C-alpha positions in Angstrom: 6.9 43.8 -52.4 9.0 43.2 -49.4 11.3 45.6 -47.8 15.1 45.0 -48.3 16.8 43.7 -45.2 18.6 46.2 -43.1 22.1 46.6 -44.0 23.4 46.3 -40.5 22.0 45.7 -37.0 22.7 46.4 -33.2 22.7 43.4 -30.9 22.0 45.0 -27.6 22.8 43.3 -24.1 19.8 43.0 -21.7 21.6 45.6 -19.6 24.4 47.6 -21.1 27.0 47.5 -18.2 30.5 47.3 -19.9 32.3 50.4 -21.1 32.9 48.8 -24.5 31.3 48.3 -28.0 32.0 45.3 -30.2 32.0 45.8 -33.9 31.8 43.3 -36.8 32.0 45.3 -40.2 33.2 42.4 -42.6 31.0 39.3 -41.6 27.9 40.3 -43.5 26.5 37.8 -45.8 23.1 39.2 -47.1 23.9 39.8 -50.8 21.6 42.3 -52.6 20.0 40.9 -55.8 21.0 43.7 -57.9 24.7 43.4 -56.8 24.7 39.7 -57.7 23.5 40.5 -61.1 26.2 43.1 -61.5 29.0 40.7 -60.5 30.8 38.2 -62.7 31.6 36.1 -59.9 29.6 33.4 -58.3 28.4 33.8 -54.7 31.1 31.4 -53.3 33.9 33.6 -54.9 32.4 36.9 -53.6 32.5 35.5 -50.0 36.4 35.2 -50.1 36.6 38.6 -48.7 34.2 37.9 -45.8 35.3 37.7 -42.3 33.2 34.5 -42.0 31.5 33.7 -38.7 33.4 36.4 -36.8 30.4 38.0 -35.5 29.2 34.7 -33.9 32.7 34.1 -32.4 32.6 37.5 -30.4 28.8 37.3 -29.8 29.3 36.5 -26.0 29.9 40.2 -25.7 26.2 40.7 -25.5 25.7 38.3 -22.6 28.7 40.0 -20.8 27.0 43.4 -21.0 28.3 45.1 -24.2 26.5 45.7 -27.5 27.6 44.4 -30.9 27.2 46.4 -34.2 27.4 44.1 -37.2 27.1 44.4 -40.8 24.6 42.4 -42.8 25.8 43.4 -46.3 28.9 41.9 -47.5 32.4 43.4 -47.6 32.6 42.7 -51.4 29.5 45.0 -51.7 31.0 47.9 -49.6 33.9 47.9 -47.2 33.0 49.7 -43.9 36.7 49.8 -42.8 37.7 52.3 -45.3 37.4 56.1 -45.7 33.9 56.9 -47.2 35.2 57.7 -50.7 38.3 55.5 -51.3 37.4 54.8 -54.8 39.2 53.2 -57.8 38.7 55.4 -60.9 39.3 52.3 -63.1 35.9 50.9 -61.9 33.8 53.8 -62.8 32.3 55.4 -66.0 33.1 59.1 -66.0 35.1 61.0 -63.6 35.0 60.7 -59.9 34.3 64.0 -57.7 37.4 65.8 -56.5 36.9 64.7 -52.8 37.4 61.1 -53.7 40.6 59.6 -52.5 41.8 57.7 -55.5 45.5 57.3 -54.5 45.6 55.3 -51.4 47.3 52.0 -51.3 44.2 50.2 -50.5 42.7 51.6 -53.8 45.8 50.7 -55.9 45.2 47.2 -54.6 41.5 47.0 -55.7 40.2 47.2 -52.0 38.7 50.5 -51.7 35.3 51.6 -50.2 33.7 49.8 -53.3 36.1 46.9 -53.8 37.2 46.1 -57.4 38.4 42.6 -56.4 37.8 40.0 -53.9 40.7 39.0 -51.6 42.2 36.5 -54.1 42.5 39.1 -56.8 39.4 38.3 -59.0 37.6 41.2 -60.6 34.0 41.5 -59.2 32.4 43.4 -61.9 31.8 42.7 -65.6 32.5 46.1 -66.7 32.5 49.7 -65.2 29.8 51.0 -63.0 28.4 54.4 -62.5 29.5 56.6 -59.5 25.8 56.9 -58.7 25.9 53.3 -57.7 28.8 53.9 -55.2 27.1 57.1 -53.8 24.0 55.1 -53.1 25.8 52.5 -51.2 27.8 55.0 -49.3 24.6 57.1 -48.5 22.4 54.1 -47.5 24.9 51.9 -46.0 28.4 53.3 -45.1 27.3 56.7 -43.6 24.4 55.2 -41.5 26.7 52.5 -40.2 29.3 55.0 -39.1 26.8 57.4 -37.6 25.4 54.4 -35.4 28.9 53.3 -34.5 29.8 56.8 -33.3 26.5 57.1 -31.5 27.3 53.8 -29.6 30.8 54.6 -28.5 29.7 58.3 -27.7 27.0 56.9 -25.5 29.6 55.3 -23.3 32.0 58.0 -23.4 29.6 60.7 -22.2 28.4 58.5 -19.5 31.7 57.2 -18.0 34.4 59.1 -19.7 36.1 56.1 -21.5 35.1 53.5 -24.1 36.8 50.7 -25.9 35.7 49.8 -29.3 36.7 46.2 -30.1 36.9 45.8 -34.0 36.4 42.1 -34.8 38.0 40.6 -37.9 39.6 37.4 -39.2 42.5 36.8 -41.4 43.6 33.9 -43.8 45.9 31.3 -42.4 48.6 32.5 -44.9 48.3 36.2 -43.9 51.2 36.0 -41.4 53.4 33.6 -43.4 55.9 36.2 -44.3 56.2 37.4 -40.5 56.1 34.0 -38.8 56.1 30.9 -41.1 54.0 28.0 -40.5 57.1 26.0 -39.7 57.7 28.2 -36.8 54.1 27.7 -35.5 52.4 30.5 -37.3 50.1 33.2 -35.7 46.7 32.7 -34.2 45.8 36.4 -33.4 47.0 39.8 -34.5 46.1 42.8 -32.4 46.1 46.1 -34.0 46.5 49.3 -32.1 48.2 51.5 -34.5 51.4 51.1 -32.9 49.9 52.6 -29.7 48.0 55.4 -31.2 44.5 53.9 -31.0 44.5 52.2 -27.7 46.2 52.5 -24.1 49.1 50.2 -23.9 47.6 48.6 -20.6 44.4 47.6 -22.5 46.1 46.1 -25.5 48.6 44.4 -23.2 45.8 42.9 -21.0 44.2 41.4 -24.1 47.4 40.1 -25.4 48.3 38.5 -22.0 44.7 36.9 -21.8 45.0 35.4 -25.3 48.4 34.0 -24.6 47.3 32.7 -21.3 44.8 30.6 -23.2 47.5 29.2 -25.4 47.2 31.5 -28.5 50.2 32.7 -30.5 49.8 36.5 -30.7 51.5 39.3 -32.7 50.9 43.0 -32.3 50.5 45.3 -35.4 52.1 42.9 -37.9 50.9 42.5 -40.5 47.6 44.3 -39.5 48.0 47.6 -37.4 44.3 48.5 -37.7 42.2 49.9 -40.5 40.0 53.0 -40.8 37.8 52.2 -38.0 40.6 51.8 -35.6 42.2 54.9 -36.7 39.0 57.0 -36.7 37.8 55.8 -33.3 41.0 55.5 -31.4 42.1 58.6 -29.4 43.4 57.4 -25.9 44.1 60.9 -24.8 40.3 61.6 -25.0 39.4 58.2 -23.4 38.6 56.6 -26.7 40.4 53.3 -27.3 40.1 51.0 -30.3 41.7 47.7 -30.7 41.5 45.6 -33.9 41.4 41.7 -33.4 42.2 39.4 -36.2 41.6 35.8 -35.7 43.4 33.1 -37.9 40.4 31.4 -39.9 42.1 28.0 -39.9 41.4 27.8 -36.0 37.7 27.7 -36.6 36.6 27.0 -40.2 37.4 25.4 -43.5 38.8 28.3 -45.6 37.6 26.6 -48.8 34.2 25.8 -47.9 33.5 28.4 -45.2 32.2 25.6 -42.9 32.7 25.7 -39.2 35.2 23.0 -37.9 35.4 21.5 -34.5 37.5 24.4 -33.4 34.7 26.9 -33.7 33.1 26.1 -30.4 36.6 26.1 -28.7 37.6 29.5 -30.1 34.1 30.9 -29.2 34.4 29.7 -25.6 38.0 31.1 -25.4 37.0 34.5 -26.8 34.1 34.4 -24.3 36.4 33.9 -21.4 38.8 36.7 -22.7 35.9 39.0 -22.9 34.7 38.0 -19.5 38.0 39.0 -18.0 38.5 42.1 -20.2 35.1 43.9 -19.4 35.6 44.2 -15.6 39.2 45.2 -16.1 38.0 48.2 -18.1 35.7 49.1 -15.4 38.1 48.9 -12.7 41.3 50.5 -14.3 
C-alpha cells in the first residue's frame, strides 16, 4: 500500500531573500480516487474549476528568492480560498453544525469550501454526502494548508516587519466581458486588493504599472477584488500585504483542452520580469 500524495507542497528558494510569499491554491490536479468515485462527472469536467498551469506561470518566484505554496489537490475537491466551513446544506445528509456558514453568496452559487458544482454549473456529486467527509477534507487539507501559509508569511513578518502575499489565480476569458467587452480589447489581468484594504497602494500600483509596461490590459478589483485568502492575510497597517492576481487563461492555454499554447512561455517570461522588478522594490520601499 502506497501513501497518498501530499495535498500541498512548499517550493523553497535556494536562499529566501525576498520579503514575499507566492501562493497557488487552485492549480492542484492530483485527484483522490475516492473523490473520483463519488463524482458523477468525468475528470475533464472536474478540471473546469482549475486555475490550470498557474503555478508554473509564477514559478520563477523561487529563482528570484521567494517560496511558493501550491495545492496539489484540485479545487473541485476542496476550495482553499474560502472560509473553513462555507458549506451548502443541500449537499449534505443530516444537519450541519451551527458554526457552518451556510448563507454566503459563494455557498448560494454552489462554490463553497466543498464545492457543489464546477465552474460551468454542473453538479459534482451523484447524491448527498456526509458531513464527516467534508470535515475530513477540512481537517486533513484545508487547516494544514492555512497553517502553513500563515507560518510562511509570519516568518517574513517577524524578520523584516513586512510581507507581501501574492495570491496567484487565472480567470476564463469571458469573466470580464460584462466589464470590458472583447470588442473593446478585453482584460488580460485583474488585480485584487480588496479596494485598498489588503495591500498598500504603492505595491498594487507598482505591479499594475509593471504589467501595463509589458503591454497587458489591467483592471483593479473588477470583477475580482480578492477572496478569503487576500482578505484574511491582508492587513497593511500591520505590514501584511496581500494581492490577488488573475491571469486571463486565453493568453496562455486552450480553455477547452487545457493544453498550453504558444503564449505560455511568453506570459511566463513576462511574469518573471515583473517578479524580478517587484521583489527588489519591496526590499527598498
